[in-house]
N, C-alpha and C positions, 0 to 999 in steps of 0.2 A: 411591551410598548416601545416603539422606536424613539430613541433620544433625538431631540431636535439638533440640527446641524449648527455648530457654533458660528458659522459665518467666516468670512475672510478677513485677514488683517489689512490695515491700510497699505502696507508695503505690497502685499499681493494684489490688491485692487489697483494700485498705482501702476504696477508692471503690466497688469492685464489691459488697462485703458491707455497706457502710454502717457500718463501725466505724472508730475512730481508729487511726492507725498505732501510737500509744503502747500501745493495747490489744493489738495483735498482738505487740509486743515483750514486754509484760508476760506474756502467755500463754506465749510461748516460754520466757522466763526462769523462770517459776514452775511451769508445768505440762508443759513439753516439747512444746507445740503449735506447732511451727515448721517451716520448710522443710527438706526432706531434704538439700538441697545448697546451697552458697553459692558464688557466683562470686568467684574470686580470693581465697577464704578469708574475705571480709568481706561482700560484697554478697549480700543475701538474694534468692533466686529461688524462687518458689512454683510447684510442678507441679500439674497437675489433681488428683492424689491428695492433695497437701497442702491444696488448697483445699476438697476434699470433707470432710476432717477439720475444717477451720475452719467450714464451713457447718453441720456437725452440732454443733459447739461453740456456734455462735451460736443455733441452734434450741433447744438444751437450756437455755442460760442465759436466753434470752428467755422460756422457759416456767417459770422460777423455780428451776431446778436450780442448786445452788451450783457455782461455777466448778471447784473441784477434782473434784467428782463428774462434772460435765459433761465435763471433760478426759479422765477415765478412760473414760467411755462413748464419747466421740468416737474415742479411740485404739482402743478395742475394736472399734468399728464398722468402722474401716479395716482391721482384721485379719480380722474375721468379722462380717458383717452380722447374724447371729443373736445376737451377743453384746450388742447394744444393749439388748435387753429385760432381760438380766440386770444390766447395769451401771446403767441409768437407773432411778430410782425410779418406781413405778407412780403414775399420776395418782389423785387422791382420787376416790372414787365420788360421783356426783351425789346431792344431797340433795333430799328432798321439799320443794317450795316451798309456803309457806302460801297461804291463800286470797287475802289481800292481801299483795303482796310486802313483806317486812320487810327493812330494811337490816341486813346481817350485819357487825358491827364487825370490822375487821381492823387489825393493827398498821400504823401509818403507813409504816414502812419496806417492808412487804410490798406495800402499795398502790402506793407509788412504784416498786417493782421491776416490778410488773405494767404500770404505765403506760410505763415505759422499755422494757420488753420489747416491748410492742405497737408503740411508736414505732420501735424499731430494726428490728423485722420489716417495718414499712412502708417504711422507708428502703431496706432490702435488696430490696424488692419480693418478699417471701417470702409468697406466698398461703397455703401450707399452714400455716406458723407462725401467721399471723394468725387463720385459722379455728380452729386448736387453742387458741390463747390466749383468743379471744373466747368460745368455747363453755365453756372451763374456768372463766373468771371468772364468767360468768352462772350456771353450775351451782353454784359454790361461794358466790358472794356474793348471788345473787338479782338480778333484772333492775334494780331501782332503784339499788342500790349499784353494780352493774357499769356502768350508764350514767353516774351522777353522779361516781363516783370514778375510773373508768378510761377508758371510751370517750370521753366528752365532753372531758375534759382532754387526752387524746391527740390528738383532732381539733384542739383549739385550739392545741396546741403545734406541730403540723404546719403549721397555717395561719399562725402567727406566723413559723415558719421560712421559709415561702414569701414572706411580706411583706418579710422582711429580707434575702432572698438574690437580689434582682433576678429574680423570677419563676422561680427554680429550684425543684425539688421539686414542680412541679405534678402530675406523674405520681404522686408519693407520696400527695398529698392525695386524688386521684381514686381510687386503688386502695384506700386505707384507708377512704374513705367507702363504697365499694361493699361491702367486706367487713363493715363495721359494719352496713350496711343489710341484707345477706344474713343475718347472725347474728340481727338483730332479727326478721326475718321467720320464722326458724326457731322463735323462742320462742312457746310457746302454740299451736303448730299443732294438737296433738291436741284442745285445748279448743274449736277452732272448730266441730267437728262437734257439740258439745253445746249450741250456742246455741238458744234458744227462737225459733222462726220468727216468733212474734207480737210479740216484744219490739221496741219502737222503737229504732232505732240511734243511735249517737253519730256525728255528722258531723265529720270532721277536714279542715281546709282551711287552706292558706296564703293570706293576703290578697293582693290583686293586687300584682304586682311583687316578691313575696317568693319566693325560690327555695330557701331552706333548709328541707328536709323531714325531716332526720334526727331532730330532737327530736319531731316528730309521729309518726315511725315508732316511736320508743321508746314513746310513749304508746299507739300502736296495739298494740304487743307486750304492754304491760301489760294492756290491755283484753282481749286475746286470752287471756292467762293467767287472767283472771277470767271467761272465757266470755261476755263482753258483746259484742253485735253492733256493728260499726263500718262506716262507709263512708269510705274514705280518698280524698280528691280531689286531694291532692298540692299541687304548687307553683303559685303565681300563678293562683288560681281567679278567673275573671271574676265580677263582682257578679251579673250576670244568671243565670249558671249556678248560683251558690250559692243565689240566691233560689228558683229552680225546684226545686232539690234539697230545700230546706227545706219548701216547700209540698207536694211530692210524697210525702215520707217521714214528716213529722211527728216529727222526732227528739226523743230524750230530752234531748239537749244538742248544742250546736255549739261546737267548739273552733276558734278563729281564731289562727293563729300569725303573729307579727311579730317578726323578728330585730332590726330597727332602727326607731328612731322615724320615719325617713323613709318606711318602708313601712306603719306602723300606720295602719289605715283606720277612723277613728272613726265617720264616717257609716255605713259598711257595718255595723259592729258594732251601732249603734243600730237600723238598719233590720232586721237579723236578729232582734234582741231584740223588736222590735215586730210582727214578722210573725206572723199567726195563721192557723189552719186549722180545719176541722171545720164542723159544721152550726151554723146561727144559733142563738144562745142557749147553745151548749155549745162555744164555740171555745177552742182551746188555743194557748199560746205556748211557746217553748223557752227554756232558759237558755243564755246565751252565756258561754263561758270565754275570757277574754283571756289567751292564753299567749305567753310569750316576753318578752325584755327591751324590745322595741319599745313595749310598752304602759306602761312604768314612768313614774311621775310624773303619771298621770292617775287620777282617782277613777272607778271603774266606775259606770256609770249603772244605772238600773232594769233588772232581769233579767240583769245581768252579774256575773260573778265573776272575780277574778284570782288563780289559784293561785300559790303560792310556788315550786312545783317539781313534778317528776314524781310524787312520793309524794302530795302534796296533791291534785294533779289527779286521780289515780286514785281517791282516797278520795271526792272530790266527785262524780265521774262514777258511781261505784258506787252512791252514795246516790240520785242523780238517776235512774239506770236502774231501781233497785228501786222507786222511787216511781212512775215512769212505767208499769212493768209492773203495779203494783198499782192504778193508776188514781187514786192519791192525790197531792196536791201535796207536794213534799218540804219538810222544815223548812228555813227560810232560814238558811244558814250566814252567819257574819260576813263582810261584804265587806271586801276588802283595799284600803286606800287607798294 
């Protein structure tokens, strides 16, 4: 006869789920979310059924459900899978997003809870929870606030954890980055079909040696919401390739992303801003947006702008695209020094 498996220790379960052992003890003491049996009356051993209840508890609390309600729902789920829908509160319905994404104010505690929930889901490698959280935050907050208040801070926090943990959690950063990227690409997908074919596009590119694309993907998502055409060239675009793309497409604007000063390529930015196309006597040039912290400390040259963030970049690009579509030069916004 096969001996029953003794179950996992609290430490092993905590590492598996990405929560602190003290959290497990607190949930057991306050809400009764604990192991069904204890070895020698003291040592806690978690069975697969116990862990399933914990996973549901983690999923619900990460999505913003108060712990007491989450505990009731998790226990109900262990008894009857159909009971989860009755015990857990329904998610708020998506709201209609405005033409230009507006930041929807949220209480600081609620924003911190969303950031922590996303980070904890990433540490647990819980793909389903990350997708649910990201879609919910974007629907309720709007793209700009979701990116600036939740997604970007969560990514930075995971990156700092990696830097200080001797290269641990690399898999967490990769998985979170993938899910953020996927969520951003889902934004504005219906609007892509409404683009005017004759409108000049916005070119999005990372400078050579720059691999950080997620901020550009957030910008591409915002442009898609506005039904503005984009061409995303991604990471580390060679200067020759960017030059050819500009000459071939005659873009309304070119956005160059640099995460660090070591990658900011000022000669390339000047070259793109000076590139012209069209027939002699009626040649056109594009506006270059210097995006990212790598450009800080430098005064933009002629034909260049440096937006202060995602919201300002979207507003500038919408104006540039409208002017290019109408054949009129845009009014010159104030340059940022």
